[in-house]
N, C-alpha and C positions, 0 to 999 in steps of 0.2 A: 445568436436570433434573428431569425426572418420574420416579415413582417406579414399581412396582406390585407391591403387597404380595403373598408368596406363600400359595398357601394356603388360609385363612381368619384371616388378618390383618385389621385395619384401621388404616391412616394417620388418624392425626385431630389436627385444629390446637386447640388450646385455645382456649378465649374467655372474655374476662375477665368477671368478675360486674359484677353493680352497682356503685358507689364508696359506693352509700347507702342504706342501709336502709329499706326500706318506710314506716317513721315519721321518716326524715329523717336519721335518724344518719351524718356521712358518716366511711365507716370508713377508716382513716389503713396506709400502706401498708405497716408493721409491723406490721402485723395481723394482717395479709392470708394466709390458706395460696395455697398453685397452686388453681386453680381446677379441681375435677371435672367438669365440660361443654368437649366438645369438637362440630366442626360435623365430619366426614365428609367426611377429602379425600379418597379412595383406598382403594379395598376388591381382594383378590382373588377367582379365582370363589369361592372354599370348600372344602370339606375330603371327602377323600373316605373314602367305607363301604369294608369287606377284599373286596367287590364290585366294589370299583373305580369305580360309581359320582358319582358328581358332585351335591354339598347345596348348593343355591348361600346364601347369607348374606342372612341378614335383613333387614339393614342396607345402605343406600346412601350414592352421595356426595350431600352435603348434609345427611341426617340429624345433627340434634342429637339426643348422645348424653350420655349422665350415666355416668360409671366410675370405682371404685375410687380411691383415695386413693394404695396403694402402685401400681396398675395400669402396668403395659406396658413400653416402654426409650422412652427419650429419644433422637430423634438430630434434625440438626442438618442441611436438604437447602437449596444459598441463601440460608446467610444465617437462615434460618429454623427457630426450635426448634418441630418437630415431635412425635408422639406415635407408637410403632405398638402394638399388641398385638393379642392374641388375642381374636377375636368373642365366647367367650365372658367375656371378662372385663370388657364393657357390660352394665353393669348397663340400662340403658332406653334410648330413643328418648324426646326429651322430644315433645310433639304439640301446638302450636299449638292451642287451641279458640276460633276468631274467639265475640266478642261476639254475632253477631245469629244464631249456632248454637246459645249458652244461654239468649238467649229464647224459640230455640220449643221 
């Protein structure tokens, strides 16, 4: 089943965080919280202003994003747990910088 969110809503698949800390400590399942990081699966066309002009979204399909702990609504599509939320609930887009770019 395909879903296209309406207006400025975004469909997100949660991404599981690392099972270990940077120091090598393994985090047990009972101590984990729901991830606040996800991948954008689908986006709506954007929001309209009072004049009817369409303002496209800043996020696009495939972006890795951070969102608030209590943001959005959980939905189940084809047996997969997803989140749907307004773009304004997204805190930021994760940009991966390559090591080559850092050194330059």
